[in-house]
DRENNUMAR-471263 format. One record per residue: residue number from 1; x, y, z of N, C-alpha, C in turn. Coordinates in steps of 0.2 Angstrom, whole numbers, plus 5000, padded with zeros to 4 digits. Each point is the difference from the previous one (the first is absolute). Last residue first. Layout:
R, seq, nX, nY, nZ, caX, caY, caZ, cX, cY, cZ
R, NUM, X, Y, Z, X, Y, Z, X, Y, Z
...
% end
This chain:
R, seq, nX, nY, nZ, caX, caY, caZ, cX, cY, cZ
R, 178, 5108, 5106, 4983, 5006, 4999, 4997, 5001, 5004, 4994
R, 177, 4984, 4988, 5020, 5001, 5005, 4997, 5007, 5001, 4998
R, 176, 4981, 4979, 5005, 5007, 5003, 5002, 5001, 5006, 4995
R, 175, 4974, 4993, 5008, 5006, 4999, 4994, 5007, 5002, 5002
R, 174, 4983, 4994, 5020, 5001, 5005, 4995, 5006, 4998, 4995
R, 173, 4987, 4980, 5009, 5003, 5006, 5005, 5000, 5005, 4994
R, 172, 5000, 4971, 4997, 4996, 5006, 5002, 5003, 5005, 5003
R, 171, 5016, 4987, 4984, 4996, 4998, 5007, 4995, 5006, 5001
R, 170, 5008, 4996, 4974, 5003, 5002, 5007, 4995, 4998, 5006
R, 169, 5005, 4997, 4970, 4998, 4998, 5007, 5003, 5003, 5005
R, 168, 5006, 5002, 4977, 4995, 5006, 5002, 4997, 4997, 5006
R, 167, 5015, 4986, 4989, 5005, 5008, 5002, 4994, 5004, 5003
R, 166, 5000, 4973, 4999, 4996, 5006, 4997, 5003, 5006, 5003
R, 165, 5009, 4977, 5006, 4998, 5000, 4992, 4997, 5006, 4997
R, 164, 5008, 4998, 5024, 5005, 4999, 4994, 4998, 5001, 4994
R, 163, 4983, 5000, 5016, 5004, 5007, 5002, 5006, 5000, 4994
R, 162, 4987, 4981, 5003, 4997, 5005, 4995, 5002, 5006, 5000
R, 161, 5010, 4983, 5014, 5000, 4998, 4993, 4997, 5005, 4996
R, 160, 4997, 5002, 5023, 5006, 5001, 4998, 5002, 4999, 4993
R, 159, 4979, 4994, 5008, 5001, 5007, 5000, 5007, 5003, 4999
R, 158, 4995, 4977, 5001, 4997, 5002, 4995, 5001, 5007, 5000
R, 157, 5008, 4990, 5019, 5004, 4998, 4994, 4998, 5002, 4993
R, 156, 4986, 5002, 5021, 5006, 5005, 4999, 5005, 4999, 4994
R, 155, 4974, 4995, 5005, 5005, 4997, 4998, 5007, 5004, 4999
R, 154, 4976, 5006, 5007, 5005, 5000, 5005, 5006, 4995, 4998
R, 153, 4984, 5018, 4986, 5001, 4992, 5001, 5005, 5000, 5006
R, 152, 4988, 5018, 4981, 4999, 4999, 5006, 5001, 4993, 5002
R, 151, 5002, 5020, 4979, 5000, 4993, 5002, 5001, 5000, 5008
R, 150, 4991, 5021, 4980, 5004, 4997, 5007, 4999, 4993, 5000
R, 149, 4999, 5025, 4984, 4999, 4992, 4999, 5004, 4997, 5007
R, 148, 4990, 5026, 4989, 5003, 4996, 5006, 4999, 4991, 4998
R, 147, 4990, 5020, 4988, 5008, 5003, 5003, 5003, 4996, 5004
R, 146, 4974, 4994, 4998, 5003, 5006, 4995, 5006, 5002, 5004
R, 145, 4996, 4976, 5006, 4996, 5005, 5000, 5003, 5006, 4996
R, 144, 5002, 4972, 5007, 5001, 5005, 4995, 4995, 5006, 5000
R, 143, 5011, 4977, 5016, 4994, 5005, 4998, 5003, 5005, 4994
R, 142, 5004, 4974, 5014, 5002, 5004, 4995, 4995, 5005, 4999
R, 141, 5007, 4980, 5017, 4996, 5004, 4999, 5003, 5005, 4995
R, 140, 5003, 4973, 5012, 5003, 5007, 4996, 4995, 5004, 4998
R, 139, 4998, 4978, 5013, 4996, 5007, 5000, 5004, 5006, 4997
R, 138, 5013, 4979, 5012, 4994, 5000, 4996, 4997, 5007, 5000
R, 137, 5024, 4987, 5006, 4998, 5007, 5000, 4993, 5001, 4997
R, 136, 5019, 4979, 5009, 4994, 5002, 4995, 4998, 5007, 5003
R, 135, 5015, 4986, 5012, 5003, 5002, 4993, 4995, 5002, 4995
R, 134, 4989, 4987, 5019, 5008, 5002, 5001, 5002, 5001, 4993
R, 133, 4975, 5002, 5001, 5004, 4996, 5001, 5008, 5002, 5001
R, 132, 4972, 5007, 4999, 5007, 5003, 5001, 5004, 4994, 5003
R, 131, 4977, 4997, 4994, 5004, 5002, 4995, 5007, 5002, 5001
R, 130, 4983, 4997, 5017, 5002, 4994, 4997, 5005, 5001, 4994
R, 129, 4992, 5019, 5011, 5005, 4996, 5004, 5002, 4993, 4998
R, 128, 4983, 5013, 4988, 5007, 5003, 4999, 5005, 4997, 5005
R, 127, 4977, 4994, 5003, 5003, 4998, 4993, 5007, 5003, 4999
R, 126, 4989, 5005, 5019, 5002, 4994, 5001, 5002, 4997, 4993
R, 125, 4992, 5023, 5000, 5006, 4999, 5004, 5002, 4992, 5001
R, 124, 4979, 5006, 4990, 5007, 5001, 4996, 5006, 5000, 5002
R, 123, 4981, 4995, 5013, 5001, 4995, 4995, 5006, 5002, 4996
R, 122, 4993, 5015, 5016, 5004, 4995, 5003, 5000, 4994, 4996
R, 121, 4988, 5018, 4992, 5007, 5002, 5001, 5004, 4994, 5004
R, 120, 4977, 4998, 4996, 5003, 4999, 4994, 5007, 5003, 5000
R, 119, 4987, 5001, 5020, 5001, 4993, 4998, 5003, 5000, 4993
R, 118, 4994, 5021, 5007, 5006, 4997, 5005, 5000, 4993, 4997
R, 117, 4983, 5011, 4990, 5007, 5002, 4997, 5005, 4997, 5005
R, 116, 4978, 4994, 5005, 5002, 4997, 4994, 5007, 5004, 4998
R, 115, 4990, 5008, 5019, 5003, 4993, 5002, 5002, 4997, 4993
R, 114, 4992, 5022, 4999, 5006, 5000, 5004, 5002, 4993, 5000
R, 113, 4980, 5003, 4990, 5005, 5002, 4995, 5007, 5000, 5004
R, 112, 4981, 4995, 5013, 5001, 4995, 4995, 5005, 5002, 4995
R, 111, 4994, 5016, 5016, 5003, 4995, 5004, 5001, 4994, 4995
R, 110, 4988, 5018, 4991, 5007, 5002, 5001, 5004, 4994, 5004
R, 109, 4977, 4998, 4997, 5003, 4999, 4993, 5008, 5002, 5002
R, 108, 4987, 5002, 5019, 5001, 4993, 4998, 5003, 5000, 4994
R, 107, 4994, 5022, 5006, 5005, 4997, 5004, 5002, 4992, 4998
R, 106, 4982, 5011, 4990, 5006, 5003, 4998, 5006, 4997, 5004
R, 105, 4977, 4993, 5005, 5003, 4997, 4994, 5007, 5003, 4998
R, 104, 4991, 5009, 5019, 5001, 4993, 5001, 5003, 4998, 4995
R, 103, 4992, 5022, 4999, 5006, 4999, 5004, 5002, 4993, 5000
R, 102, 4980, 5010, 4990, 5006, 4998, 4995, 5005, 4998, 5005
R, 101, 4980, 5010, 5009, 4999, 4992, 4998, 5006, 4998, 4996
R, 100, 5006, 5017, 5020, 4995, 5000, 4993, 4999, 4993, 4998
R, 99, 5014, 5015, 5019, 4995, 4994, 5001, 4995, 5001, 4993
R, 98, 5025, 5009, 4997, 4995, 5001, 5005, 4995, 4995, 5000
R, 97, 5020, 5003, 4987, 4995, 5002, 4998, 4994, 5001, 5005
R, 96, 5023, 4993, 5002, 4999, 5007, 5001, 4993, 5002, 4997
R, 95, 5008, 4977, 4999, 5002, 5002, 5007, 4996, 5008, 5001
R, 94, 5002, 4990, 4977, 4995, 4997, 5004, 5000, 5003, 5008
R, 93, 5019, 5005, 4987, 4994, 5005, 4998, 4994, 4997, 5004
R, 92, 5019, 4988, 5004, 5001, 5006, 5002, 4993, 5004, 4998
R, 91, 5003, 4979, 4990, 4999, 5000, 5008, 4999, 5007, 5004
R, 90, 5006, 4998, 4977, 4993, 4999, 5000, 4997, 4999, 5008
R, 89, 5024, 5002, 4994, 4996, 5007, 4999, 4992, 4999, 5001
R, 88, 5014, 4981, 5001, 5001, 5004, 5007, 4997, 5006, 4998
R, 87, 5000, 4986, 4982, 4995, 4998, 5006, 5002, 5004, 5006
R, 86, 5012, 5006, 4981, 4993, 5001, 4999, 4996, 4998, 5005
R, 85, 5023, 4994, 5000, 4999, 5006, 5002, 4993, 5003, 4999
R, 84, 5006, 4978, 4995, 5000, 5000, 5006, 4999, 5008, 5003
R, 83, 5001, 4996, 4977, 4994, 4997, 5003, 4999, 5001, 5007
R, 82, 5021, 5005, 4989, 4994, 5005, 4999, 4994, 4998, 5002
R, 81, 5018, 4985, 5002, 5001, 5006, 5004, 4995, 5005, 4999
R, 80, 5000, 4983, 4986, 4999, 4997, 5006, 5000, 5006, 5005
R, 79, 5007, 5004, 4978, 4993, 5000, 5000, 4998, 4998, 5007
R, 78, 5023, 5000, 4997, 4997, 5006, 5000, 4992, 5000, 5000
R, 77, 5012, 4980, 4997, 5001, 5002, 5007, 4997, 5007, 5001
R, 76, 4998, 4990, 4977, 4995, 4997, 5006, 5002, 5003, 5007
R, 75, 5008, 5004, 4976, 5000, 5005, 5005, 4995, 4998, 5006
R, 74, 5017, 4987, 4980, 4994, 5002, 5003, 5000, 5005, 5006
R, 73, 5018, 4990, 4988, 4996, 5000, 4995, 4992, 5002, 5001
R, 72, 5028, 4998, 5006, 4993, 5002, 5004, 4995, 5002, 4995
R, 71, 5022, 4982, 4997, 4997, 5007, 4999, 4994, 5000, 5003
R, 70, 5012, 4980, 5004, 5005, 5005, 4999, 4998, 5008, 4999
R, 69, 4987, 4976, 5004, 5001, 5005, 5004, 5004, 5006, 4999
R, 68, 4995, 4980, 4986, 4993, 5002, 5004, 5001, 5006, 5005
R, 67, 5020, 4991, 4985, 4994, 5004, 4997, 4994, 5001, 5004
R, 66, 5022, 4989, 5006, 4998, 5007, 5003, 4994, 5003, 4997
R, 65, 5012, 4979, 4993, 4997, 4999, 5006, 4997, 5007, 5003
R, 64, 5010, 5000, 4978, 4994, 4996, 5001, 4997, 4999, 5007
R, 63, 5015, 5021, 4995, 5001, 4993, 4999, 4993, 4997, 5000
R, 62, 5005, 5026, 4992, 4997, 4996, 5007, 5001, 4992, 4997
R, 61, 5007, 5027, 4990, 5001, 4994, 5000, 4997, 4996, 5007
R, 60, 4988, 5019, 4985, 5005, 5000, 5006, 5001, 4993, 5001
R, 59, 4987, 5020, 4982, 5003, 4993, 5000, 5006, 5000, 5006
R, 58, 4978, 5017, 4996, 5008, 4999, 5001, 5001, 4993, 5001
R, 57, 4980, 5010, 4984, 5001, 4998, 5007, 5007, 4999, 5001
R, 56, 4990, 5019, 4984, 5001, 4992, 5001, 5002, 4999, 5006
R, 55, 4984, 5019, 5001, 5005, 4999, 4996, 5002, 4992, 5000
R, 54, 4985, 5023, 5010, 4999, 4994, 4998, 5006, 4999, 4996
R, 53, 4988, 5016, 5020, 5007, 4999, 4996, 4999, 4993, 4997
R, 52, 4980, 5017, 5006, 5003, 4993, 5002, 5007, 5001, 4995
R, 51, 4988, 5023, 5009, 4997, 4994, 4997, 5004, 4994, 5002
R, 50, 5007, 5020, 5007, 4999, 5002, 4994, 4997, 4995, 4997
R, 49, 5006, 4998, 5022, 4996, 5006, 5000, 4998, 5002, 4993
R, 48, 5004, 4974, 5004, 5004, 5006, 5002, 4995, 5006, 4999
R, 47, 5002, 4970, 5000, 4997, 5006, 5001, 5005, 5006, 5001
R, 46, 5007, 4978, 4988, 4999, 5003, 5007, 4997, 5006, 4998
R, 45, 5012, 4977, 4988, 4994, 5004, 4999, 4999, 5003, 5007
R, 44, 5018, 4983, 4994, 5001, 5007, 5003, 4993, 5005, 4999
R, 43, 5007, 4973, 5001, 4995, 5004, 4996, 5002, 5006, 5005
R, 42, 5017, 4980, 4997, 4996, 5003, 5004, 4996, 5006, 4997
R, 41, 5010, 4974, 4993, 4999, 5008, 4998, 4996, 5003, 5006
R, 40, 5019, 4979, 4999, 4993, 5001, 5002, 5000, 5008, 4998
R, 39, 5019, 4981, 4991, 4998, 5006, 5003, 4992, 5001, 5002
R, 38, 5024, 4982, 4994, 4992, 5001, 5001, 4999, 5007, 5004
R, 37, 5022, 4990, 4995, 4998, 5004, 4995, 4992, 5001, 5001
R, 36, 5013, 4990, 5017, 5000, 4995, 4993, 4996, 5003, 4994
R, 35, 5006, 5009, 5025, 4993, 4999, 4997, 4999, 4995, 4994
R, 34, 5019, 5001, 5021, 5000, 5001, 4992, 4992, 4999, 4998
R, 33, 5002, 5009, 5025, 5003, 4993, 4996, 5000, 5002, 4993
R, 32, 4991, 5014, 5019, 5007, 5002, 4996, 5004, 4994, 4997
R, 31, 4976, 5003, 5010, 5005, 4997, 5004, 5007, 5001, 4997
R, 30, 4981, 5014, 4991, 4999, 4997, 5008, 5005, 4996, 5004
R, 29, 5001, 5009, 4976, 4999, 5006, 5005, 4998, 4999, 5007
R, 28, 5016, 4984, 4982, 4993, 5001, 5002, 5000, 5006, 5005
R, 27, 5019, 4999, 4981, 4999, 4997, 5007, 4992, 5003, 5002
R, 26, 5013, 5006, 4980, 4995, 4994, 4998, 5000, 4997, 5007
R, 25, 5002, 5026, 4998, 5005, 4996, 4998, 4995, 4992, 4999
R, 24, 4991, 5026, 4996, 5000, 4996, 5005, 5006, 4993, 4997
R, 23, 4990, 5027, 4996, 5004, 4996, 4998, 5001, 4994, 5006
R, 22, 4979, 5020, 4998, 5007, 4998, 5001, 5003, 4993, 4998
R, 21, 4983, 5020, 4992, 5000, 4993, 5000, 5006, 4998, 5002
R, 20, 4986, 5024, 5003, 5006, 4996, 5000, 5000, 4994, 5000
R, 19, 4981, 5018, 4988, 5003, 4997, 5006, 5006, 4996, 5000
R, 18, 4988, 5012, 4983, 5002, 5004, 5005, 5003, 4998, 5006
R, 17, 4989, 4991, 4978, 4995, 5002, 5006, 5003, 5004, 5004
R, 16, 5011, 4995, 4979, 4994, 5000, 4999, 4995, 5003, 5006
R, 15, 5024, 4995, 5002, 4998, 5007, 4998, 4994, 5000, 4997
R, 14, 5012, 4987, 5019, 4997, 4998, 4994, 4997, 5006, 4998
R, 13, 5023, 4997, 5013, 4993, 5003, 5000, 4997, 4998, 4994
R, 12, 5024, 4995, 5006, 4994, 4995, 5003, 4993, 5003, 5000
R, 11, 5019, 5018, 4997, 5001, 4993, 5001, 4995, 4996, 5004
R, 10, 4997, 5023, 4995, 5000, 4997, 4993, 5002, 4993, 5002
R, 9, 4986, 5012, 5019, 5006, 5002, 4996, 5001, 4995, 4993
R, 8, 4988, 5002, 5027, 4998, 5000, 4993, 5008, 5003, 4997
R, 7, 5001, 4987, 5023, 4999, 5006, 4998, 4998, 5000, 4991
R, 6, 4996, 4982, 5022, 5003, 5000, 4992, 4998, 5007, 4998
R, 5, 5001, 4988, 5025, 4997, 5005, 4996, 5004, 5001, 4993
R, 4, 4998, 4979, 5021, 5004, 5004, 4995, 4994, 5005, 4997
R, 3, 5003, 4984, 5025, 4997, 5002, 4993, 5004, 5005, 4997
R, 2, 4994, 4985, 5025, 5005, 5004, 4996, 4997, 5000, 4993
R, 1, 4986, 4999, 5023, 5002, 4996, 4995, 5005, 5004, 4995
% end
């Protein structure tokens, strides 16, 4: 999925917290329609090796029709995958336990977790397919980590617009030497 990296610097950097706040036009980050001045606030609170990064939520233009799906506000997909992986791990641990009293319950617990994780992932996938409409690019992801701010979206028009509006923005890859 295409994305951008915003390099730290004076242009657009929130000096209180050290993260880059990109400049947006008034176009919706999901469908590129005029957002009519409406913004949704993306909470940038994120864990990091040095504690938590906390700062003011980043305002992003979102039209009324895209409010329910434009921004990625949940990690449910990651959690579903984690539950599935724990279930598979539980089955494997139970398999290698040998014949003990705990083998059956451990494998059964692993199977329940795996089935629950797989079901949850399928529900998430179905929801995302329902939200994916022609011309819409749901689930924009914005991350702030020490020394790096990134934005991920499959909205090519948004990526091009942000590159034009933010001199410190670049496509992922090594920084240009110069």
